[in-house]
C-alpha positions as CSV (number, residue, x, y, z in Angstrom):
1,X,-5.0,-6.8,-23.1
2,X,-6.8,-3.5,-24.0
3,X,-6.4,-2.4,-27.6
4,X,-6.4,1.3,-28.4
5,X,-7.4,3.6,-31.3
6,X,-6.6,7.2,-32.2
7,X,-9.1,10.1,-32.0
8,X,-9.3,10.0,-35.8
9,X,-10.2,6.3,-35.8
10,X,-12.8,6.9,-33.1
11,X,-14.2,9.9,-35.0
12,X,-14.6,7.7,-38.2
13,X,-16.2,5.0,-36.1
14,X,-18.7,7.2,-34.3
15,X,-19.4,9.6,-37.2
16,X,-18.4,12.7,-35.3
17,X,-15.5,15.1,-35.7
18,X,-12.0,14.3,-34.4
19,X,-12.2,17.6,-32.3
20,X,-15.4,16.3,-30.7
21,X,-13.7,13.1,-29.7
22,X,-10.8,15.0,-28.1
23,X,-13.3,17.1,-26.1
24,X,-15.1,14.0,-24.9
25,X,-11.7,12.6,-23.7
26,X,-10.8,15.8,-21.9
27,X,-14.2,15.8,-20.2
28,X,-13.5,12.4,-18.8
29,X,-16.5,11.0,-20.6
30,X,-14.8,8.1,-22.4
31,X,-13.9,5.4,-19.9
32,X,-10.2,4.5,-19.8
33,X,-9.1,7.1,-22.4
34,X,-5.5,8.1,-21.8
35,X,-3.0,10.7,-22.8
36,X,0.0,9.5,-24.8
37,X,2.2,12.6,-24.9
38,X,-0.1,15.3,-26.3
39,X,-2.5,12.8,-28.0
40,X,-5.5,10.9,-26.7
41,X,-5.8,7.2,-27.1
42,X,-9.1,5.3,-26.7
43,X,-10.0,1.7,-26.0
44,X,-11.2,0.1,-29.2
45,X,-14.3,-1.3,-27.5
46,X,-15.3,2.1,-26.0
47,X,-18.9,3.1,-26.7
48,X,-19.7,6.5,-28.1
49,X,-20.9,8.7,-25.1
50,X,-24.4,10.2,-25.2
51,X,-24.4,13.8,-26.2
52,X,-24.5,15.6,-22.8
53,X,-25.2,18.9,-24.6
54,X,-28.7,17.7,-25.2
55,X,-29.1,15.1,-22.5
56,X,-27.5,16.6,-19.4
57,X,-30.8,17.1,-17.7
58,X,-32.1,13.6,-18.6
59,X,-32.3,10.8,-16.1
60,X,-28.8,9.3,-16.1
61,X,-28.3,5.6,-16.3
62,X,-27.2,4.1,-13.0
63,X,-23.6,3.1,-13.1
64,X,-20.8,1.8,-10.9
65,X,-18.6,4.3,-9.1
66,X,-15.5,5.3,-11.1
67,X,-12.7,8.0,-10.5
68,X,-14.1,11.5,-10.0
69,X,-10.9,13.2,-11.2
70,X,-8.5,12.7,-14.1
71,X,-5.1,11.7,-12.6
72,X,-1.8,11.3,-14.4
73,X,-0.6,7.7,-14.0
74,X,-4.1,6.5,-13.2
75,X,-4.8,2.8,-13.6
76,X,-7.9,2.8,-15.7
77,X,-6.2,1.3,-18.7
78,X,-4.6,-1.4,-16.6
79,X,-7.6,-2.5,-14.5
80,X,-8.1,-5.8,-16.2
81,X,-4.5,-6.7,-15.8
82,X,-4.5,-5.6,-12.2
83,X,-7.7,-7.6,-11.5
84,X,-6.2,-10.7,-13.1
85,X,-3.3,-10.4,-10.7
86,X,-5.3,-10.2,-7.5
87,X,-4.6,-12.9,-5.0
88,X,-7.1,-15.7,-4.5
89,X,-9.8,-15.2,-1.8
90,X,-10.7,-11.6,-2.4
91,X,-13.8,-10.9,-0.4
92,X,-13.6,-14.3,1.3
93,X,-10.4,-15.0,3.1
94,X,-9.1,-11.5,2.2
95,X,-11.7,-9.2,3.9
96,X,-9.7,-6.0,4.1
97,X,-8.2,-3.7,1.4
98,X,-5.8,-0.8,1.6
99,X,-4.3,1.7,-0.8
100,X,-1.6,3.9,0.8
101,X,-1.2,6.0,-2.4
102,X,-4.8,6.1,-3.6
103,X,-4.6,8.9,-6.2
104,X,-7.6,8.7,-8.5
105,X,-8.6,5.3,-7.1
106,X,-9.3,3.4,-10.3
107,X,-8.6,0.0,-8.7
108,X,-10.3,1.1,-5.4
109,X,-13.6,1.8,-7.1
110,X,-13.4,-1.3,-9.3
111,X,-13.0,-3.5,-6.1
112,X,-15.7,-1.6,-4.2
113,X,-18.0,-2.2,-7.1
114,X,-17.3,-6.0,-7.2
115,X,-16.6,-7.0,-3.6
116,X,-17.8,-6.5,-0.1
117,X,-14.9,-5.8,2.3
118,X,-15.3,-5.7,6.0
119,X,-12.8,-2.8,6.2
120,X,-11.1,-0.5,3.6
121,X,-8.3,2.0,4.1
122,X,-7.1,4.7,1.8
123,X,-4.4,7.3,2.2
124,X,-2.6,9.9,0.1
125,X,-0.3,12.7,1.2
126,X,-2.2,15.1,-1.1
127,X,-4.4,16.6,1.6
128,X,-6.6,18.3,-0.9
129,X,-7.4,15.0,-2.6
130,X,-8.2,13.2,0.6
131,X,-10.4,16.2,1.7
132,X,-12.4,15.8,-1.5
133,X,-12.8,12.0,-0.8
134,X,-14.1,12.9,2.6
135,X,-16.5,15.5,1.4
136,X,-17.9,13.2,-1.2
137,X,-18.4,10.6,1.5
138,X,-19.9,12.9,4.2
139,X,-21.3,15.9,2.4
140,X,-22.1,14.7,-1.1
141,X,-25.3,16.8,-1.6
142,X,-23.7,20.0,-0.5
143,X,-20.7,19.3,-2.8
144,X,-23.1,18.6,-5.7
145,X,-24.9,21.9,-5.0
146,X,-21.6,23.8,-5.2
147,X,-20.5,22.1,-8.3
148,X,-23.8,22.8,-10.0
149,X,-23.3,26.5,-9.3
150,X,-19.8,26.4,-10.8
151,X,-21.2,24.4,-13.8
152,X,-23.9,27.0,-14.5
153,X,-21.6,30.0,-14.1
154,X,-18.9,28.5,-16.3
155,X,-21.4,27.5,-19.1
156,X,-22.6,31.1,-19.4
157,X,-19.2,32.5,-20.2
158,X,-17.4,32.9,-23.6
159,X,-13.9,31.5,-24.1
160,X,-12.0,34.5,-22.8
161,X,-14.3,34.9,-19.8
162,X,-13.8,31.2,-18.9
163,X,-10.1,31.7,-18.9
164,X,-10.4,34.7,-16.4
165,X,-13.0,32.7,-14.3
166,X,-10.6,29.8,-14.1
167,X,-7.7,31.9,-12.8
168,X,-10.0,33.6,-10.2
169,X,-11.1,30.2,-8.9
170,X,-7.5,28.9,-9.0
171,X,-6.4,31.9,-6.8
172,X,-9.3,31.3,-4.5
173,X,-8.3,27.6,-4.2
174,X,-4.7,28.5,-3.3
175,X,-5.7,31.3,-0.8
176,X,-8.2,29.2,1.1
177,X,-6.7,27.3,4.1
178,X,-8.1,23.8,4.4
179,X,-10.3,23.5,7.5
180,X,-13.7,22.1,8.6
181,X,-15.3,25.4,7.5
182,X,-13.7,25.5,4.1
183,X,-13.7,21.7,3.3
184,X,-16.7,21.7,1.0
185,X,-15.7,24.8,-1.0
186,X,-12.1,23.5,-1.3
187,X,-13.4,20.1,-2.6
188,X,-15.7,21.8,-5.1
189,X,-12.8,24.0,-6.4
190,X,-10.5,20.9,-6.5
191,X,-12.9,19.1,-8.8
192,X,-13.7,22.3,-10.9
193,X,-10.0,22.9,-11.5
194,X,-9.4,19.3,-12.4
195,X,-12.2,19.3,-14.9
196,X,-11.2,22.7,-16.5
197,X,-7.4,22.8,-16.2
198,X,-4.9,21.8,-19.0
199,X,-5.1,18.1,-19.5
200,X,-6.6,17.4,-16.1
201,X,-3.2,17.6,-14.4
202,X,-2.7,18.2,-10.7
203,X,0.6,19.9,-10.2
204,X,1.9,22.2,-7.4
205,X,5.0,24.4,-7.1
206,X,7.5,24.2,-4.2
207,X,5.2,26.4,-2.1
208,X,2.4,23.9,-2.5
209,X,0.2,26.1,-4.7
210,X,-1.7,24.6,-7.6
211,X,-0.2,26.1,-10.8
212,X,-1.7,24.3,-13.8
213,X,-2.9,26.7,-16.5
214,X,-6.5,26.8,-17.8
215,X,-7.6,24.3,-20.4
216,X,-9.9,25.0,-23.4
217,X,-13.1,22.9,-23.2
218,X,-16.4,23.6,-24.8
219,X,-18.5,21.5,-22.4
220,X,-16.7,20.0,-19.4
221,X,-18.8,17.9,-17.1
222,X,-18.0,19.7,-13.9
223,X,-20.7,18.1,-11.8
224,X,-21.1,14.4,-12.5
225,X,-24.0,13.9,-10.1
226,X,-24.7,10.2,-10.5
227,X,-21.1,9.2,-10.2
228,X,-20.6,11.4,-7.1
229,X,-23.6,9.7,-5.4
230,X,-22.4,6.3,-6.4
231,X,-19.0,7.1,-4.9
232,X,-20.4,8.5,-1.7
233,X,-22.4,5.3,-1.2
234,X,-19.3,3.1,-1.8
235,X,-17.1,5.1,0.5
236,X,-19.3,4.9,3.6
237,X,-17.2,2.3,5.4
238,X,-13.8,3.5,4.1
239,X,-11.1,4.8,6.5
240,X,-9.4,7.9,5.1
241,X,-6.0,9.3,6.0
242,X,-3.6,11.9,4.7
243,X,-0.2,11.0,6.2
244,X,2.9,8.9,5.6
245,X,2.2,5.6,3.9
246,X,3.7,3.7,6.9
247,X,0.5,4.4,8.7
248,X,-1.1,1.5,6.8
249,X,0.9,-0.9,9.0
250,X,-1.6,-0.4,11.8
251,X,-4.4,-1.5,9.5
252,X,-2.9,-4.4,7.6
253,X,-2.9,-8.0,8.8
254,X,-3.0,-11.5,7.2
255,X,-6.6,-10.8,6.0
256,X,-5.5,-7.7,4.0
257,X,-4.5,-6.9,0.5
258,X,-2.4,-3.8,0.2
259,X,-1.9,-2.2,-3.2
260,X,0.9,0.3,-3.6
261,X,0.8,2.7,-6.5
262,X,3.5,5.2,-5.5
263,X,4.9,8.0,-7.6
264,X,6.7,6.2,-10.4
265,X,10.5,6.3,-10.6
266,X,11.2,8.6,-13.6
267,X,12.4,6.8,-16.8
268,X,14.2,10.0,-17.8
269,X,14.6,13.6,-16.7
270,X,11.7,15.0,-18.7
271,X,9.3,12.4,-17.4
272,X,9.5,13.8,-13.9
273,X,7.8,17.1,-14.7
274,X,4.7,16.6,-12.6
275,X,4.6,17.0,-8.8
276,X,1.3,16.1,-7.0
277,X,2.5,17.6,-3.7
278,X,5.4,19.8,-2.7
279,X,7.3,16.7,-1.7
280,X,9.3,14.6,-4.1
281,X,9.7,10.8,-4.1
282,X,13.3,9.8,-5.0
283,X,15.3,6.6,-5.1
284,X,15.9,6.6,-1.3
285,X,12.1,6.8,-0.9
286,X,11.7,3.9,-3.3
287,X,14.1,1.8,-1.2
288,X,12.3,2.6,2.0
289,X,9.0,1.6,0.3
290,X,10.5,-1.7,-0.7
291,X,11.6,-2.3,2.9
292,X,8.0,-1.6,4.0
293,X,6.7,-3.9,1.3
294,X,8.9,-6.7,2.8
295,X,7.8,-5.8,6.3
296,X,4.2,-6.2,5.5
297,X,4.9,-9.4,3.6
298,X,6.6,-10.9,6.7
299,X,3.4,-10.2,8.6
300,X,1.4,-12.3,6.2
301,X,-0.2,-9.4,4.3
302,X,-0.9,-9.8,0.6
303,X,1.0,-7.0,-1.1
304,X,0.8,-5.8,-4.7
305,X,2.9,-2.9,-6.2
306,X,3.1,-1.0,-9.5
307,X,6.0,1.0,-10.8
308,X,7.9,2.0,-13.9
309,X,10.2,-0.4,-15.7
310,X,13.7,1.0,-16.1
311,X,14.3,-1.6,-18.9
312,X,12.3,0.7,-21.2
313,X,15.3,3.1,-21.5
314,X,18.2,1.1,-20.1
315,X,18.1,-2.7,-20.1
316,X,21.0,-2.8,-17.6
317,X,19.1,-0.8,-15.0
318,X,18.0,-3.4,-12.6
319,X,17.0,-1.1,-9.8
320,X,13.6,-2.7,-9.1
321,X,14.7,-6.2,-10.1
322,X,17.3,-6.1,-7.3
323,X,15.2,-4.3,-4.8
324,X,12.3,-6.8,-5.1
325,X,14.4,-9.9,-6.0
326,X,12.7,-12.2,-3.6
327,X,9.2,-11.4,-4.9
328,X,7.2,-12.1,-8.0
329,X,8.0,-9.5,-10.6
330,X,6.0,-9.3,-13.8
331,X,6.4,-6.9,-16.8
332,X,3.0,-5.8,-18.2
333,X,2.2,-3.7,-21.2
334,X,0.9,-0.1,-20.8
335,X,0.6,2.9,-22.9
336,X,2.7,5.7,-21.6
337,X,4.8,8.6,-23.1
338,X,8.5,8.2,-22.3
339,X,9.9,10.5,-25.0
340,X,9.1,13.9,-26.4
341,X,9.4,12.6,-29.9
342,X,6.2,11.1,-31.3
343,X,7.9,8.2,-33.0
344,X,9.3,7.1,-29.7
345,X,6.0,7.0,-27.8
346,X,3.8,3.9,-27.5
347,X,3.6,0.7,-25.6
348,X,6.0,0.4,-22.7
349,X,6.3,-2.2,-19.9
350,X,5.5,-1.5,-16.3
351,X,6.3,-3.6,-13.3
352,X,3.8,-5.5,-11.2
353,X,5.4,-6.8,-8.0
354,X,3.6,-9.2,-5.6
355,X,4.4,-11.5,-2.8
356,X,2.0,-14.3,-3.9
């Protein structure tokens, strides 16, 4: 199980300021760092990142692909637990992989780094996200060129100018209609906004417009060239969709592992503040997903699903225990914020549900 430390502990360990540690976290430069309420937590075995302020133009060390955006609810901190709960035969008897709610793709990239699948399928109803995946796959160099331009323009500005620049780009992103002609520009703006907005959130209003305010970062890594190239290479044989998750049924068979990471059922009212698309995912949707989970299981598909554990706030709430009663339900430890009060934040349990 991953052990975490605070930004102060990391600052003492690495001999840098606590503020600098927070900046490194916000720039997505500390692997598996996560937000706990309004605080960053960092794996205790994390290594101090190289100083990109001095080494950005140096030859980067080749590394495996990892998520190109910060994504609330991402599975970076749970990767080892997820990998320990994979079915036997991955890459051998199980030659196909699908993620119908791909999000940031932490498990996707971990598996693509470690295994050779004959076919891979990803889907998300966030069309802007899937467009960015497609552009990275098919037009990576053009995307890198656009991101480099944004990086250079942003770096030249002072704090107030950066705020204004951010809102101009946010308006441009919302005004542009997604099409073949605009796909690269939309993808570059999507990544730029993710790297420079408040806490890396992706949230839209009821009209579908991105509405997260600007963040305050000294040196965000807007163009992570080496990772984008690694991702592009890993995505070449990946099928991409942006539609209802039921579409995965046409892909899945007895040689397939399907991992569902849907919008979590809120543990309380305040935990439901973030919307990734203009559509919500309520209890009726959770029930329909459970029915689809069972349908795939009956076809012989290996199925794994993550969700919140209602027992964190109400031990008598057995919503998922009853919904998935015929399957293997495990409670695993994660670090999430489930309360606005700092003394009530910390380790919680999440559910891992599988049919094997």
